N, C-alpha and C positions, 0 to 999 in steps of 0.2 A: 220516191224517197226510200232509203233503206233503213232497216232497223239497226240502231247503233250496237245493240247487244250481239248481233250476228257477226259483227266484224271484230272477232277477238284475235289477239296476237297469239303465237305459239306459247309465249311466256304466261299469258293469262290462262290458257287451257291447262298448262302444266300446274299452275297454282291451284286451279279448281280441282284438278285430278288429285293433287297432294291433299287438299282439304277434304275431299271425299274419302280418300284412303284413311286419313286420320279419323274421320267420323265412323267409318266401318270398323276400324280397330277399337275405337271407344265403345261402340255398340257390341262388338264381339266380347270385350272384357265384361261389359255389363251383363250380357246373357250368361257368361260363365259364372259370374258372381251370383246371379239369381238361381242358376241350376245348383250351385253348391249350397246355397241357403235352403233350397227345397229339399235336397238330400239330407241336410242336417235336421230339418223339421220332420221329415219322414222317420229318420232314426230316433229322434226324440219321441215321436208319436208311437213308435213300436216298442218303446221302453227299454232300449238297449242298456241304458244306465239306471233303470228303475229297479229297486229291489222287489223280490216277489211279495205278493200280498200275504201269502201263507208261508211260514218258515220251513215247514216239513210236509211230507206227503200225509203223515198222520193227521196233522192239523187240518189240511185241506179236505181229507176224507171225512173227518168227524164234524167239522164246522161248516163245510160247504156241500160236498157231494151227497152225503147221506140225507141231510135235511132238505136239500133242494130237489133231489131226484129219488124220493122214497119208492121202494118197490115192495109189493106184497110178497113176503117170503112164505113158501109153502105152495100148496096146490092153487093154481089160478087157471080155471078152465082146463085145457088140455096140457098146460105148461106147469112145470114145477120150478120155482125160483129158489136158489140156495144162497145162503149167506153164512159167514162164520164170524163170530164176534172177535175171534183171534185172527182176523184177516192178514195181519202183519206176519203171521207164521207161514203163509203160503207165498213162496217165491214168485210164482207166476202172477198171483194177484198183485203183489208189491210192484213187480215190473210193469204190469199193465196200468195200474193206478198211478204210478210215478210218471209214466209217459203221458197219461191223461192230465195229470197235475201240471207238468211242464208245458204241455200244449195249451192248457187253460190259462196259465200265467202269461203266455205270449198273446193268446187270442183276446184276452180281456183288454189289452192295450190298443187293439186295432179296431177301426170303425166297424168292419164287418167280420172280424176275426171269429166271432162266436158261431157263425153259420157253418164253416167247415169243422169247427171243433164239435159242434152238436152232432154232426154226421158221424164223426169218429166215436163219440160217446154212444150213439145209437148202435154202432157196430160192436163196441167193446162190452157193453152191459150184458147182452145175452150170452156172450162168451164167459164173462165172469160169473154170472148168476145161473147159467144154464146147467142142464143135466150132465154135461161133460166138462163143466168148468172146474176151477180149482177148489170150490167149496162143495163139490158133489157128495162128499162123505160126511159133511158136518151138518149140524142142526143148530138152530137158535132156540132161545127159551120159549119162543112162541109155538114151536113144534111140540108135540107130545113129549113129555119127559124133560129132563134137564138138558141144557145146552151141551153139545159135545163137539170136540175138534179132533179131526184125524188128518195128519199130514199124509199126502199121497206118497206111495213108495217111489223111490228113484228108479228111473228107467235104466236098464242095463245098456252099456255101450262098449263096443269093442274098439280098441285103438286102431287107427288107420296105419297102414304100412308106412315105413320110414320115408319113402319118396312120394307118397300119395299127394301131398300138398305142394310139390315143387312147381307145378304149373301155375300156382297162385301168385308167386313172387316174380 
């Protein structure tokens, strides 16, 4: 005796093939919808539409960075840490701190975003506070005498020849 299901007509096979093709198309659409939903969740989780927690770099420095990562200013072992209460007068410091603030605003919204941000902070703090950093000529009120601020002199720069940058474009 033969199995009745094994005796299909060509029309039955074509119908089954059409049904399978329709199911594959439906599943393909479902996968695409799920992928799009995942992309939207990731974007929402990264805070693309979320406002920053701190509205300015100054607010971030004074309310978050300095209280959260205090450093002893002055002689610490073989190292001297520098800070300037007028940090906002140092262009290099403002640039570095603004970059840290922007990075922090993004990092705080990601599950493991703080890990790379902390590595960046660990790299930037010695540059900011170090002997060659932007605050090297300034002192705080904790040092002997009154606090003082000195803006570093501008470095001289000679203009490049007229055609120097032509390779760039």
